[in-house]
C-alpha positions, -999 to +999 in steps of 0.1 A: +564+053-426+591+055-451+564+057-481+542+078-461+573+098-457+578+102-487+551+111-504+543+142-480+582+156-489+573+150-526+536+165-525+555+193-504+582+200-535+555+202-563+538+226-542+568+249-536+576+245-573+547+244-592+528+279-568+568+295-568+568+304-530+599+321-521+626+306-507+623+331-475+584+319-467+585+282-480+624+266-491+618+232-513+627+198-494+665+197-516+668+231-503+665+222-468+681+186-470+716+211-489+715+234-468+714+205-439+743+186-456+767+219-461+759+233-429+763+193-407+788+202-382+769+231-371+738+213-370+754+183-350+766+207-328+734+224-315+716+190-316+739+176-292+733+208-267+698+200-273+699+162-260+719+175-238+692+190-223+665+173-233+680+137-216+693+156-186+666+174-180+639+137-187+665+122-164+661+149-131+619+147-137+616+113-142+637+104-104+620+133-087+577+123-103+591+083-088+603+095-053+573+116-051+554+088-068+571+060-043+561+085-014+525+093-017+521+052-027+529+049+004+507+081+026+471+091+019+482+124+033+513+130+010+495+122-022+467+145-012+493+171+001+511+173-034+487+156-062+475+194-054+511+207-061+519+188-090+486+193-114+496+232-104+529+224-124+509+215-154+481+233-158+504+261-158+521+267-186+554+265-196+565+292-217+550+316-187+583+300-163+609+301-182+614+332-176+614+332-139+642+303-141+662+323-159+662+358-139+662+328-102+688+305-121+707+323-152+717+322-190+725+291-205+717+253-189+703+254-156+672+270-166+671+252-196+671+215-178+645+221-152+621+237-179+629+200-197+624+185-159+594+205-158+575+194-184+584+155-180+575+156-141+538+148-144+530+118-160+562+100-151+543+112-114+508+098-128+520+066-144+549+062-116+515+060-092+490+044-109+521+013-111+525+009-078+487+012-069+477-014-098+489-041-076+476-080-088+448-085-055+454-121-059+493-120-056+492-087-033+468-117-012+498-141-012+523-112-003+505-107+028+496-145+035+531-156+040+543-121+061+564-100+039+570-066+045+567-033+032+598-035+016+588-072-004+554-059-016+570-031-025+605-045-040+581-079-054+560-065-070+552-034-066+575-024-088+574-051-112+533-042-119+547-002-122+570-010-148+544-013-182+534+023-171+561+038-165+572+027-198+540+042-213+553+068-193+583+066-207+573+076-241+547+100-239+578+122-218+604+119-238+593+143-267+580+163-243+617+171-232+631+175-264+601+202-264+607+216-231+648+218-243+636+238-275+614+266-251+644+268-224+662+273-259+642+296-277+641+321-241+677+322-228+700+295-246+734+309-266+735+270-281+711+241-289+688+241-319+662+261-300+683+290-306+694+281-339+651+284-348+651+318-325+677+337-347+670+326-380+629+331-376+641+371-371+667+366-403+645+351-421+669+321-425+643+291-435+664+271-451+681+269-410+651+272-395+638+235-413+669+221-418+668+225-373+635+217-377+645+186-393+674+176-367+647+178-341+621+157-356+642+130-365+659+133-321+625+130-312+618+101-332+649+078-324+642+093-282+606+079-287+617+048-300+640+037-272+622+034-245+597+007-269+630-013-274+643-015-238+604-022-229+605-053-253+631-065-247+629-061-205+594-067-203+590-100-225+571-113-193+540-083-198+505-095-211+516-064-236+546-077-248+536-113-253+507-098-275+524-077-297 
């Protein structure tokens, strides 16, 4: 990966230098890195705000999705009732929802966090629901044979079986939460990397815009690696971890 990024940066640098592209259209990687280092405090402050919005929204969407999946697992009626609503949320473009959230909740963090939560909700819901239902039939028959209660079956069989699916959902949803946070900041935020990119775009300040994008990429990479690390530590007993 490091070699691929190095080659990509080199191609970027050579293209900008050979084509003599103006900075306000495409700054070179050296210009971007220098600008980032010079204003590192500014980008760190706004990056921390975006990270807060993304992780808070991810936590909110995950909690609601897990609770909904748990309810749907125990009731076919509620599953048929809730799932169409979840699909409706999924297929509605998030950029169409953000202006409504700003009208309802005002400017600031609440609509941004809700935006990140909405874009996180569906993948976690689907994977958790699939995991809770994907139990080993032999193990389920054994639990029934010893007259285990529904609570015991859920906590000791269904929950462990769902964890690999849940971590797979996390790897998908955490980067999406960053996207949701940036979209929310673009529309209704005065702080965060999304607002930095919005202002820089209107001022044709491409070094600032590219520096903010670079910070966003670093945040996304770190947040994507985190669930993979936790999965390798917590699910060492599962086939997916053993095969690795």
